[in-house]
C-alpha positions, -999 to +999 in steps of 0.1 A: +423+108-497+398+115-525+405+136-555+379+160-546+393+169-514+428+175-523+415+197-555+398+216-524+429+215-504+445+230-540+426+258-544+429+271-510+461+270-508+466+285-539+440+315-525+465+314-492+495+320-513+479+351-532+463+365-506+477+356-469+449+374-457+426+347-462+441+328-433+450+355-414+411+363-409+402+327-404+432+322-379+421+356-356+386+353-356+382+332-328+406+349-309+434+374-307+467+356-309+472+321-325+507+302-325+530+287-350+515+254-343+481+270-351+493+278-384+510+250-388+478+228-380+454+253-404+474+250-432+478+213-428+442+208-439+442+235-462+468+232-484+483+200-513+518+183-502+547+197-486+558+222-512+523+245-511+526+241-477+557+257-475+551+280-501+520+291-481+534+295-449+562+315-464+535+335-479+518+343-445+548+344-420+561+371-445+531+390-449+530+426-438+498+420-425+512+395-395+534+405-364+551+377-347+543+392-308+586+394-293+614+384-311+614+349-290+578+343-297+561+314-320+533+338-310+515+359-337+485+387-340+476+405-371+484+440-378+446+450-379+445+436-341+473+450-328+460+487-340+429+474-323+444+467-293+466+497-289+438+522-297+419+501-269+447+510-245+448+546-258+414+548-259+413+535-219+437+556-210+419+589-220+386+576-202+405+565-172+411+606-164+374+617-181+353+627-152+323+605-145+287+614-146+266+579-139+258+570-108+238+542-089+219+542-064+235+515-035+205+513-016+190+495-044+207+461-046+197+439-077+176+407-066+207+387-073+229+401-052+219+378-025+231+347-042+264+365-051+296+350-037+322+374-021+341+380-051+313+383-073+300+410-048+333+422-050+331+424-084+294+438-087+307+470-063+336+476-087+319+476-116+290+502-103+314+524-081+333+555-089+359+540-111+356+555-147+377+520-163+367+490-146+380+452-159+369+420-146+385+387-155+375+355-145+378+320-158+349+299-173+327+291-149+332+314-124+298+338-125+311+365-147+278+366-170+257+363-141+268+397-119+274+411-155+237+409-157+231+424-123+254+453-136+237+459-165+202+458-148+215+485-122+229+510-155+199+504-174+175+513-143+200+543-137+190+555-173+227+547-187+228+530-219+251+497-213+271+484-241+295+457-239+331+452-264+348+425-270+380+419-298+360+388-307+328+378-323+326+345-305+329+364-268+306+394-285+277+367-287+280+353-254+283+388-238+250+393-254+231+357-248+239+353-213+237+389-197+212+410-218+241+436-226+241+446-264+276+438-277+303+449-305+336+439-314 
């Protein structure tokens, strides 16, 4: 391995040991949880040698900014992400109890509705219904963005402001690009 790479790894390892938040921010930038294996892979390419690897690993796992998901788990999150998720759960609970003043004219359906499959129609109807809080979950390529574009259109035409929310920056970017919904983390 070249000297430049080892110097960079040594410097990165020293930064992580001094401030484990550097590693935690990087590990949680794309997903809200990470495994022990994810942490080890991350450190392997950012430390110089076994001793620095162990020191950096111990600095991270002993940091007050890391949370093990349960006693047996090899999965972690950050204290900040845990707090965000707890606040989100609290806020959703409060919102679900609030009265809803929205109204969507169900007699005017978007052009895309004709091309929705049965699950997309159900999801569209749920999202434009009277429930205050709705959750839609689906795997990649199942058409979530396709129908959410129409949900955005329906609410916008009815005079409502639509805002998307996601825990990860990459999801926010995808949502904005594919649905037209202004989104934030």
